[in-house]
C-alpha positions in Angstrom: 0.2 9.1 4.4 0.0 5.4 5.0 1.8 2.8 3.7 0.5 1.3 1.0 0.7 -2.4 2.5 -1.3 -0.6 5.3 -4.2 0.7 2.9 -4.2 -2.9 1.1 -4.5 -4.9 4.4 -7.3 -2.0 5.3 -9.4 -3.0 2.2 -8.5 -6.6 2.8 -9.5 -7.0 6.6 -12.4 -5.6 5.4 -13.5 -7.9 3.1 -12.5 -10.4 5.1 -14.9 -9.8 8.0 -17.8 -8.0 6.3 -18.2 -9.5 2.9 -21.2 -8.8 1.8 -22.4 -6.9 5.2 -23.0 -7.1 8.5 -26.2 -9.4 8.2 -26.8 -8.8 12.1 -26.5 -5.6 12.1 -28.3 -5.4 8.8 -31.1 -7.0 10.4 -31.3 -5.8 13.7 -30.6 -2.2 13.5 -33.0 0.4 11.6 -31.3 1.9 8.7 -31.6 5.5 9.7 -30.6 4.8 13.6 -27.5 7.0 14.7 -25.4 6.3 18.0 -21.9 6.5 19.2 -19.3 4.7 20.7 -15.7 5.7 22.6 -12.5 3.8 22.7 -12.1 3.1 26.8 -8.6 1.9 27.7 -8.4 -0.8 30.1 -4.8 -0.9 30.7 -1.4 1.2 31.1 0.4 1.2 28.1 1.4 3.1 24.7 -1.9 3.8 22.4 -1.2 2.6 18.9 -3.5 2.6 16.0 -5.8 5.4 16.2 -4.3 6.7 12.6 -5.3 3.6 11.1 -8.4 3.6 12.9 -9.0 7.2 11.3 -8.2 5.1 8.0 -11.0 2.6 8.4 -13.6 5.0 9.4 -12.9 7.4 6.6 -12.9 4.4 4.2 -16.0 2.6 5.2 -18.4 5.4 5.8 -17.7 8.9 5.6 -20.7 9.9 7.7 -18.9 8.5 10.5 -17.3 11.0 12.5 -14.2 10.2 14.8 -13.2 12.7 17.2 -9.5 12.1 18.7 -8.6 12.5 22.2 -5.5 10.7 22.4 -3.0 10.2 19.2 -0.8 7.3 18.6 2.3 7.2 21.1 0.6 8.5 24.3 0.9 7.0 27.0 -2.6 5.8 28.4 -3.9 4.1 31.9 -7.3 2.6 32.5 -10.1 4.8 31.7 -8.9 6.7 29.2 -10.8 7.8 26.4 -9.0 7.5 23.3 -11.5 8.7 20.7 -15.2 8.6 20.3 -17.4 7.9 16.9 -20.8 8.8 16.1 -22.7 8.4 12.9 -25.0 5.7 11.8 -25.1 2.6 14.1 -24.9 0.3 11.7 -21.6 1.1 10.6 -20.3 2.0 13.9 -20.9 -1.9 15.0 -19.8 -3.2 11.7 -16.3 -1.6 12.3 -15.8 -1.3 15.7 -14.2 -5.2 16.3 -11.8 -4.7 13.2 -11.0 -1.4 14.8 -10.2 -3.1 18.3 -8.1 -5.8 16.8 -6.0 -3.6 15.2 -5.7 -1.1 17.9 -5.1 -4.1 20.6 -2.1 -5.4 18.8 -0.5 -2.2 17.8 -0.8 -1.1 21.5 0.5 -4.4 22.7 3.7 -4.0 20.6 3.9 -0.5 21.0 3.7 -0.8 25.2 6.6 -4.0 25.1 8.6 -2.0 22.6 8.8 1.3 24.8 9.9 -0.9 27.9 12.6 -2.5 26.3 13.6 1.1 24.9 13.1 2.4 28.8 15.8 -0.3 29.4 18.3 0.6 27.0 18.0 4.3 27.5 21.6 5.5 28.1 23.4 2.8 27.2 24.0 3.9 23.5 21.9 0.7 22.2 18.6 1.1 20.2 15.7 -1.1 20.1 15.6 -2.6 16.4 12.8 -4.9 15.4 13.1 -7.8 12.9 11.6 -9.1 9.9 10.1 -11.9 11.6 6.6 -10.8 11.8 3.1 -12.3 11.4 2.2 -12.6 7.4 0.6 -10.3 6.2 0.8 -7.6 8.9 4.5 -6.7 8.6 3.9 -2.7 7.9 1.1 -2.4 10.9 3.8 -4.3 13.2 6.5 -2.5 12.4 4.9 0.8 12.5 3.7 0.0 16.2 7.4 -0.5 16.9 8.0 3.1 15.6 5.2 4.3 17.9 6.7 2.4 20.9 10.0 4.3 20.2 12.0 1.6 18.6 13.5 1.1 15.0 12.9 -0.9 11.9 15.8 -3.1 10.8 15.0 -4.9 7.8 11.5 -5.1 5.9 12.5 -8.5 4.2 15.2 -10.6 3.0 16.0 -8.2 -0.1 17.0 -5.2 2.0 19.6 -6.7 4.5 22.5 -4.2 5.1 25.2 -6.8 3.9 22.9 -8.3 1.4 25.8 -7.1 -1.8 28.4 -8.4 0.5 27.2 -11.5 1.1 26.4 -12.0 -2.4 30.2 -11.3 -3.6 31.2 -13.7 -0.4 29.1 -16.4 -2.1 30.0 -16.0 -5.5 34.0 -16.0 -4.9 33.5 -19.1 -2.5 31.4 -20.8 -5.4 34.0 -19.8 -8.3 36.9 -21.4 -6.4 
């Protein structure tokens, strides 16, 4: 099950990008046209965002069929095919850029995280992320860190490991 923030982000992204419809697809692609697309990997790295792509496809058009060949966390190389999408051509063209944008961002984060994880392997150290993320994309970026083998540190200012200790110290300083 996806984090609630991710479901809300999918809804926001669809509204933001599509609005009242993809006017280019609606005006140029026949309503009954069907087609296929594939996600072709262009570089080495760690794949991330496949589960999110599935969510976008399911949410946008249940007539689309996404067939997954490589899952989140897979080590990929140029020429690999992560998945294919079959179904109404208008729907494929409408959501392809949204899927690619999320997957490129997530795969970049997962790939860089995996490099850092490999660098500290055997040292007893863990790679932790930060709460300092892109506004609105925190859940997605932290998810990508986990896919790359890293660990999430804090979600926000509200969950610091020493939050109560800091509050107690401040209270003591302010009352003396």
